N, C-alpha and C positions, 0 to 999 in steps of 0.2 A: 803477563804470566807466560812462561815458556810453553810451547805446544810441541806435540810429537810431530814427526815428519809425516806428511800426507803422501800417499801413493798416487801418482798421476796415471792418466790413461795409457802412457807408453810403457808403464810397468804394472800390468794388470795384477790385481790383488787376489790372494787366496789364503786368508788367515786360517782356514780349516786344515791346510796342508802344512804340517810342522816337520821339523827334522826328526821327530820320533816316529817309529814305525806305526804305532797305534794311530797317531794323528793322520799319518799319510793315507790311512785306509778310510778316513771319513768321507761319506758320500757328498762331498761339497763341490759338485761339478761346476757350479757357476763361478767359482773363485779360481784365479789364475796366477796368484802371486807365487813366486818360487819359495820353497822351504828355506833356502839359505837367507833370502832377503827378510822373510818374516822372523827368522831366528835372530838376525842382526837387529831388527827393529825392537824385538822384545828385550834383547840385552841392553839396548839404548834407552829403554823406558826408565824413568826416574824411580827411585825407591822411596820417594817422599809421598805425603798425602796428596790426593788430587782427584780429578774426575776424568773418566774415559768415555768416549762416544763411539759407538759402533754405527757404521753407515751401510745402507743397502747398495744394490747395484746401480741405482739411479742417484746416489749421493745423499739420499734422505737419511736422517737420524732415526735408527730403529731401536736403540737402547742407550740409556745414560746410567752410569753407575759411579760410585765413589769408593775409595779405598784408602787405608792408611799407608799402603805400600802398592803403588801402581804396577810395578814390575811383577810382583808376586801374583796380584789379582789377574792381570792379563794372561800370565802363563797358565793360571788355573783353568782358563777357558780353552786354550789351544793344545795343552798337553794332557794326554789321557782323555781324548775327546769322547771315546765310546763308553767310558764309565760314567759320563754325566747323565743327569736326568733328561727325560724326553724334551722338556721345555728348553733346557740349555742347548741340547743338540739342535733343535729347530732354530734357536737364536744364532748359534755359530754357523749353521748352514746358510743363514741369510746374510752373514756379514761379508761385505766386499772390501771394507777399509775400516781403519780405526784411527783415532787421534786421542791425545792425552792433554790435560790441562793441569799443571801443578798448582797446588794451593799451599798456603802457609800453615794450615792446621786441618785436622779432621772436621772441625766445626765449620770452617770456611768452605771445605769441600761439600759438606752437607747443604749449606745455603746455595752454593753454586749448582749442585745437582737439582735442587728444587727449581731454581730459575730456568735451567735448561729443559727440564721436563715440561714446565709450563709453556716454554717457547716452542718446542718441537713436537710435543705430544707423541713421543715414540711408542710404537704399538706393543713392544715387549715390556714396557714399564707399567706398574700399578699407578694409576693416576685418578685424581678427582675429575669427575665428568662435569663439563661446562662450568668450571670454577670461575671463569672470567665473567660470567653473567650474574654472579652473586651480588647482592645489594648491600651497601653500607649506609649508615645514617651518620651524617657529619654535623657536628655542632662547633662552629667557629668561636674563637676567642674575641670578645669585643675590644676595640681600641678607642679610648676616649681620654681627653686631657683632664677633664673634671667629671667625676661620677655624678655630680649633682647639677650640672649645667648642660642643657640641651644645645649641641653645636648648631650654629647658624649655617656654616659652610656645608654644602650638600655632601661632599666627599667625606668630611669628618662625621657627618650624621650617619652616613651609610656604614662607616667603620664602627661607630658606637652602637649601632643596632643591626648586627649581621643576621642573616637569615639562615637557620639550619636547613639542610637539604639532603637529598639522597645522592649517592655516588656509586658508580660501578667499579671504582678502583680506589685504592688507598693513595692519599697524597702526602708528599713530604713537606707539608706546609705548617706543621705544628698544631693543626686543629685536632679536635677530638673525634675519633671515628669509632663506630660501634658496628660489629658484624664479624664475618659475613653472614647474611641471612639468606637461606634458600627459598623461603616463602615470602615473596615480595608483597603480596596482598596482605598477609598477616602483619608485616612490618608497617605498611602504610596505615593499616587500621589502628595499630598500637600508637603510632605517632599522632593520629587524630585524637585518640583518647588522651594522649600526653598533653596536647595543647589545651584541653579543657582544664587541666591542672596548672600547667605552666604556659600561659598564653604568649608564646613568642610569635614573631611575625612569620607569615608564610607567603607574602606577596613578593612579586618580582621587584627588582630595583626600579624598573620603569614606572610601575604603579606607586611604589614608595615615594618617588620623586614628586608626586602630585601634592603631597603634604596634607592630605585629608583622609579620614578613616574610611574603610570600606565595610562590606558586609561582615567580614570576620570579626570586627570589633563589636558589632551589635549582637553577634552570636556568642560572644564571650570567649572566643578562642584566640584573640589578639589583644594586646594591651594598648594598642594605638601609638606605637613609637613614631609613626610617620607624622602625627600631629603633635608630637611632644607631650603626650599624655602620661608617659612614664619616663623617669630620669635614667640616664645611662647606668648609674650604679645599681638600682633595683633591677634593671633589665639584665645586667651581667649576672646578678645573683640568681635571677630566674633561669638563665641558661646553665649556670652551675648546678642548680637543683635538678634540672632536666637531665644533665649529664650524670649526676650522681644516681638518679632514679634508673637511668638506662644501665648503669653499672651494677644495679641491685643493692645500692646502699640506701635502702628504704629508711632504716633507723636514723641515719644522719639527717636525711631530709625532714622527717617528721619532728626530730628534735629541734631543728632550726626554725621550722614553721611554728612549733609550739612556743619557742622562745620569743619570736617576733610577735606572735599573737598576744602573749602575756605583756610584752612591753607596750604594744599599742593600747591595750586595756588600761595599763597604768597611766598612760598619757591621755586617757579619755578620748582616744581616736577610735570610737566604736565602729565606725563604718569600715575602717581598714581592718580592725580586729575581726569583724564579721566575715570579710572577704578571705582573710587568712584562715579562719575557722572552716569555711567551706572548702578551701583548697586542701586543708589538712584532712578533712573527712574524705575527700575524693582520693587522696593519696592512700589513706588507710584502706579504703574500699578496693582500689585497684590491687593493693598488696595482698589483701585478704582473698581476692579472687584467684590468686596464683595457687597452684597446687602446694599444699603445706606438707613439708617433710621435716618435722622438728628434730633438732640435734644432729643434723647431717653435716655440720661443718659450715664454715663461713664462705669458702671459695673452692668449689670442687667441680671437676668435669668427670663424668663417667661415660666411657665409650663402649658400645656394644658393636659386634661385628657378625655379619652373616655372609657366607660365600656359597655360590652355586655355579659351578662351571667356570666360565670366564668372567662372570660378573660378581660384584659384591655390593654390600650396603653397610654403611657405618651410621650408627645412631649415637648422638652425643647429648647426654642429659646435662643441663646447666644448673648447678646448685649455687645460689648466692644467698647469703644471710640465712642459711638454714632452710631455704625454700627452693623447691624445684621450679625454676622460673621459665624453663622452656626446653624444647628438644629440637635438635637439628638432624635432618636425615641427608646423607650424602651418598649418592650412587658412585660406584667405583668401576673403572674399566681396566682391562689388561691384567686381571687377576690371574687368569690361566691356572697353572699348577703351583702357584706360590703358596707358601705356608701361611698360617695365621700370623705368625711372628713377622714375616716379611711384609705382609699387607698392613699390619698395624704400624710397623715402623714407617713405611711409606706414607700412610695416611696421616699419622701424627705430625711428621715433619712438614708435609705439604699444608695441612689444615692450619697448624699454628704459625706457619710462615706468613699466612694471610690474615689470621685472626687478630682482632684489635685487643683481645684480652687473653692472657695465659693464666690459668688457675694456679692456686697454691698447691693443689694436689690433683694428680691425674690417675684415675683408676682404669685399668685395662683388663681384658679377659685373658691375656697371655703376656708373658714378658717379651718386650721388643728386642730385636737384634741390637747389639751395642748399646745397652741401656745407659751407660755413662755418657756416651756421645749425645744421646737424645736429651738427657737431663741437662747437660751443658748448653745445648742449643736452646731448650726451653728457658733456662735461667738467664741466658743472654737476652732473650726476648722479653722476659718479665722484669729483669733487673733485680731479681730477688730469688730466694731459694724456692725450688719446685721439687715435689716428691712424685715419683712414678711408682705405682704399686699395683699388685694383683691381689685383690681381696679374696680371702679364703673362707671367711665366715662373717656373721654380723650383718648390720644394716646396709653396709656398702656392697656386700655380696648379694643381698636381696635386690638392691638397686641395679647392680650389674646384670642380674638375671632379667630384670625388667627391660634394660637397654638391649640385651641380647634378643629377647622376644620381639621387641619393637623392630629391630633391624631385620630379623627373620621374616616377620609379617610384611614389612615394607618391601623386602626383596621379592617375597612370594607374589605380592600384588603386582609389582613391576614386571615380573617374569610372565605372569598370566596375561597381562595386557600386551606385552611384547610378543609373546608366542601367538596370541590370537591375531594381532595386527600383522606380524611378519608372515604368517601363513597366507593371509589375504593379499598382502603386498607382493609376495613372491609369485603368486598365481597371476596377478595383474601384469607384472613385469614380464613374466614368461609368455603370457598371451600376446603382449605388445611385441616382444622379440620375434615370435613366430610370424605374426601378421606383417611385420615390416622387414622380415628376413635379416635381422641384425646378427652380427657375429657373436655377440654376448649380451647378457642381461643389461638393459640400460639403467645401471645404478645411478649414474649422474646424467641428468637431462638439463640442457640449457635452452632457453627460449628467448627470442629477440623480437622487439617491436620498435617502430618509429612513430614519434608523435610530434606534430608541429601545427602551426596556424598559417596557412599559405606560405610555407617555407620559413616562417620566422620562429625564433627560439626553438629550433629543431633539436630533439634529443632522441637517443636510442637507449632502450632498456635491455638489461640482461638479468633474467631471473634464473635461479638454480633450484632444482628439485633433486634431492638425494634419497634413495630408497622410497620414492613416491611421496616424499614430504618436502615442503618448502624449506630452503636454507637461507633465510634473509641475510645472514652474515656475508654470504657470497654474492648478493645482488650488487649490480653495478649500473651506473648511469653514464652515458657518453654524450657530451655536448658535440654536435656535428660541427666540424671545422672546415672541411674542404668543399662542401656542397652549398651552392647558392640556389635559393628558390625551392619550390615544392617538388623535390625529386626523391621519393622514398626508396627507389631502387638503388641509386648511387649512395644514399645515406646508409642503407643496409650493408652495402659492400664496404663502406668505410668502417662501420662499427665492427663487423666481423674481422676485418683485416687488423684493426687495432687490438681487438681482444685476443685473437689467436696468435698474434705475434709474440705473446707472452708465454706460450707453451714451452715447457721443457727448458726454460732458462735457469741456469744454475744459480745466478745471483739475483733472482727475482725477489724483490722485497715483498710484494703481495703474493704470498704463496698460493692463495686460492686461484689466482689467474694462471698459475703454472700447471693446474690439474687438467688433464685431458678429458673432455666429456665423452660419454658413451653414445650420446644422441643429441643432435642440434635440431631445433624446430624454429622456423621463422614464421612470423604472423603474416600470411599472405599466400597468394597462389603462385603460378608459374613465373611471373616477373620477379617477385622477391626471391624465389628460390634460385633463379638464374644469377641474380646478383650475389647471393650467398655462395653459389658454386664457383663463381669467378674468384671470390676472395679466398676460398679454400684451395682452389687449384693454383693460384699464384704463390701460395705458401707451401705447396707440396702436401696438402692435407686432403686431397680429394677422396681418399679412402675413408675419411671420418664420416659416419652416417649423418646425413642432413636431409630434412624434408621441409616442405612448405605446407602450412595448414590454412586452407581457404575457408573463410567464414560462411560463405553463402550456403554451400552444401556440406560443410564440415568434412572435406576430403583432403587427403594427404598427397601432395605432389612429390614425385620421385625424380631425381636427376636422370636425364636420358630416356625417360619413359613419357609417352603422351597421355596414357591413361592413369589417372590418380587411383590411390588406394582408398576404398571405402570401409572404414571400421564399422562393426555392427552398431546400429543405433541403439542407444540405451545400455550398451555394454560398458564394462569397467575400463577397458583400454581407451575407448573414445572419451569417456568421462575424465580420465587422467590427462590426456593431451589437451582437452578443452580447458580443464582447470589450470594447466600450466600456461596455455595461451592467454587466458583471461587474466592471470596474475601478471604476465608480462605487459599486457595492455593497461591494466590498472596502474602498475608501477610507472610506465612511460607517461601516461596522461597526467598522473599526479605530479611528477617532476616537471613536466612541460608547463602545467598551469602555474606551479610555483615560480618557475623562471619567467613566465609571461607576466605574472602579477608583479614580480619584482621590477621587471623592465618597465611596466606600465606606471608604477609609482614613481620610478626615477624620471620618466618622461613628463609626468604631471608636475613634479617638483621643478623640472627644468623650465616649465611653462610660466612659472611664477616670476613676474618681473621684480627685480631688485634682490633676488635670492641667489647670490653667487656662492662659490665653493666655500669661502670663509664662513659665511652665515650658515650654510648647510652643516659644516663641521660643528659650529657652536650649538646648533639645534640638536644634533645627534649626541653631543657630549652631555647636553642638559637632559634630554628625554630618553636617551639610550637606543632608540630605534625609530623607524618611520611610523610604526604603530603607536609608539609613545607620542610622537609629534601629532599624529591624527587625533589622539585622545585628549591632548592638552587643551585647556581652555584658552580663549582669546587673551585673557589677562596674563596667563602663564607664558604664552608665546611672545607677547610684546615685552615681557620682562627680560628676555634674552638680549644681551648686548648686541646692538647692530640691527635688531629686528624692529622695524617701525610698526606703528599701528596699522598702517595700510598694508604692509607685507603680511602681518599677522592675520588680518581679515582675508587676504587673498589665499593664504594657506588653509584657513578654515573652509573657505568656499570651494577650493579645488579638491582638497582631501576629504 
């Protein structure tokens, strides 16, 4: 796709200064591009549909937008600057550069806009918060040659009896996905209940390979496919029923179970008929426990919206088969001064871009911007007609009011918790800033620790706290490469040198490593701090605040000073740095132990006579992992080609 020309550092940008007199008065002092150059670039922008990206002074994407006519949309930002809203003025004042990406249609531009918002998280866009963490439930399609014959080959058996699982992302593998679900605990609880009705397998492939039933079978939540107690055909039907139930097609499931139960009775197979009867009763019980809303329609979503300042909350009521089956609450960020129409448009496009199900009808509290474009997008996702409506009266108006109340209540609760917590956190960070004489609030704090056993399997940990809260997504572990033996000082210098070398890189793939911390803490006293100081000085970062926290007296060592800083015992500032240090220690020792255990198992396998690389590969293919080999019986081990009885006995003895 063609891109707009980027402005390089030799031609500093100033999109706020345009050839028009009004635009030239914009208080956009950070931008340096000449009006003539910007005017030429705007003229060169295509008049086709596409996406535009605004970038800040550091090159980061701060806004992503779409348009049916890129040239007109871009000109609307930079011409008549002072007549724009306060939000648009702040956006334009932050723009250092822009680029455009042409698209074949408005719908393609909408899809591309959603993708870029998820990738860059621009601060001026309305966006779903933490959408990457939402959970999906995946039900694969079985693959079997004969639905009535249990395969003998292990690979075919695994394909005939696939295991449903949870996933954090949608896969393009053709399997059935359900979600996204914001409440992971509720989803896992629902799946446990689902297995009492549809007893699909929940064990790992390594356990399945044993070929004998486990506790799940005796609890009645697994049909025993590992032991061939259910044929591939009935197991596939079981997964189909589970998928239909997850889609809300309760009627179709109960009809099929009723039909099978009647057929089993006619064939005098009363034991199977009784099992089907119990399953049917459980399905009806679970369906009855759902909130009943008769005559609401077969397939409807109702979206409620609440906005308070820069935050928002969307509540989605899911109606299937005339029943209210559930509700999803989605916090929104970057709302700012956006209108309800703008927020609804952004939410609907992002939510249904990830959702595995698009309803037949979508009810909203206000008409979205470009409703025809949104309808086309939803219909392309559903592959069928979709209606987008704003109910004015009747039962759907009442249901919309319920969704609006839910969104407002959820946002109010979230704001109360945030306001209470943010006030406390701000006070703690300000206290820490003053006591350590920091130039600014330590919003992002990084802490480092080294863990090894006499210099073996040495690792360094990096943990990150933002706004006094742990941010596990930014945690990193470093395997020590250049240090031999137990030398924590040199190891600390290596870790910090490798980590800080990533700062401010324009092409950094791991964007979290490109973020500059406000405060660095190393676990240890003057020695570890000196190593950290050498690493920062060699990279020209000696002005970055860094301290060493000694555990004996809980004192903070400062570069260049002989006397450490003693934070008040029992105070919140000391508690925060202790918590960060303890988290770094926990993360380091956990990863070190895992690395040591892995190396120990490898060395023990190497001690087994007659077990070469070929036989190791055969064992791993058969049992999936070292743990699977450890759990296998003597007979199972000796059944692997090339593994004699003596070798199998040695494996059992050593592992």
